C-alpha positions in Angstrom: 6.9 -8.3 -40.0 8.5 -5.1 -39.0 7.3 -2.1 -37.2 6.8 -0.3 -40.6 4.1 -2.9 -41.4 2.1 -1.4 -38.5 1.8 2.4 -38.9 -0.7 2.8 -36.1 1.6 0.9 -33.7 4.6 3.0 -34.9 2.8 6.3 -34.3 1.5 5.1 -30.9 5.0 4.1 -29.7 6.3 7.5 -30.7 3.5 9.1 -28.8 4.2 7.0 -25.8 7.9 7.8 -25.9 7.1 11.5 -26.1 4.9 11.2 -23.0 7.2 8.9 -21.0 4.5 6.2 -21.2 1.8 8.3 -19.6 -1.7 7.1 -20.8 -4.9 9.3 -20.5 -8.2 9.5 -22.2 -6.6 11.5 -25.0 -4.7 8.4 -26.0 -7.7 6.2 -26.4 -8.3 6.7 -30.1 -4.7 5.8 -31.0 -4.7 2.8 -28.6 -7.9 1.4 -30.1 -6.5 1.9 -33.6 -3.4 -0.1 -32.6 -5.5 -3.0 -31.2 -7.7 -2.9 -34.3 -4.7 -3.0 -36.6 -3.3 -5.9 -34.5 -6.4 -8.0 -34.9 -6.9 -7.1 -38.5 -3.4 -8.4 -39.3 -4.3 -11.7 -37.7 -2.3 -10.9 -34.6 0.9 -11.5 -36.6 3.0 -9.7 -33.9 2.1 -12.5 -31.5 2.7 -11.5 -27.9 5.2 -8.7 -28.7 2.7 -6.0 -28.0 3.3 -6.9 -24.3 6.6 -5.0 -24.7 4.6 -1.9 -25.6 2.2 -2.6 -22.7 5.1 -2.7 -20.3 5.7 1.0 -21.1 2.2 2.1 -20.0 1.9 4.5 -17.1 -1.9 5.0 -16.8 -2.8 8.5 -15.5 -6.6 8.3 -15.3 -9.4 5.7 -15.5 -9.4 5.5 -19.3 -5.6 5.0 -19.2 -6.2 2.0 -16.9 -8.8 0.7 -19.3 -6.4 1.0 -22.2 -3.8 -1.0 -20.3 -6.4 -3.6 -19.5 -7.6 -3.9 -23.0 -4.1 -4.4 -24.4 -3.5 -7.2 -21.9 -6.8 -8.9 -22.6 -6.8 -8.5 -26.4 -3.3 -9.8 -26.8 -4.0 -12.8 -24.5 -7.3 -13.6 -26.3 -5.7 -13.2 -29.7 -3.0 -15.8 -28.9 -4.9 -18.3 -26.8 -8.1 -20.1 -27.6 -10.9 -19.6 -25.1 -9.6 -16.3 -23.6 -12.0 -14.0 -25.4 -14.7 -14.2 -22.7 -12.8 -11.7 -20.5 -13.1 -9.1 -23.4 -16.8 -9.9 -23.8 -17.4 -9.4 -20.1 -15.7 -6.1 -20.1 -17.6 -4.9 -23.2 -20.8 -5.8 -21.4 -20.2 -3.3 -18.7 -22.0 -0.3 -20.0 -20.4 2.1 -17.5 -16.8 0.9 -18.1 -14.5 3.2 -20.0 -14.1 2.1 -23.6 -16.8 -0.6 -23.2 -18.2 0.2 -26.7 -14.7 -0.1 -28.2 -14.1 -3.3 -26.3 -17.2 -4.7 -28.0 -15.9 -3.8 -31.4 -12.6 -5.4 -30.7 -14.5 -8.5 -29.5 -16.4 -8.6 -32.8 -13.1 -8.5 -34.7 -11.5 -11.2 -32.5 -14.4 -13.6 -32.9 -14.8 -13.0 -36.6 -14.3 -15.7 -39.3 -11.7 -13.4 -40.9 -9.6 -13.3 -37.7 -9.8 -17.1 -37.4 -8.7 -17.5 -41.0 -5.7 -15.0 -40.6 -4.6 -16.4 -37.2 -5.2 -20.0 -37.6 -5.1 -22.4 -34.7 -4.4 -20.8 -31.3 -3.0 -22.8 -28.4 -5.2 -23.4 -25.4 -4.2 -23.1 -21.8 -3.6 -26.5 -20.3 -3.5 -27.0 -16.6 -0.5 -25.4 -14.8 2.0 -26.3 -17.4 1.4 -23.5 -19.9 0.1 -23.8 -23.4 -0.7 -26.9 -25.3 -1.9 -27.1 -28.9 -5.6 -27.3 -29.7 
């Protein structure tokens, strides 16, 4: 998989670079599109979206929410049993991007995502990941 396989991610990275990583409410549609693309691909990029997340410089509450959703979605997509954090965020009606978080949760817990991703490791004790 290369960056060209992910046009939403490619455009978002260019947008981030142009803004020196600054994230605001204006960036929410593009950010949600990246996370949707990521989940619809079966999270084939693994944890590499964390490199993108490291560039984030949130400038408002929605920018903070975008950062949070990237961390939570990537974690849940790569570890069994971590989707509850996303569900809890989506349940907060007054939280920025809560509706979008609910849509991401629906993708993450769908049968299609499970088929594309396959088995995900679970977190085991203090020693990191073990296979499920």
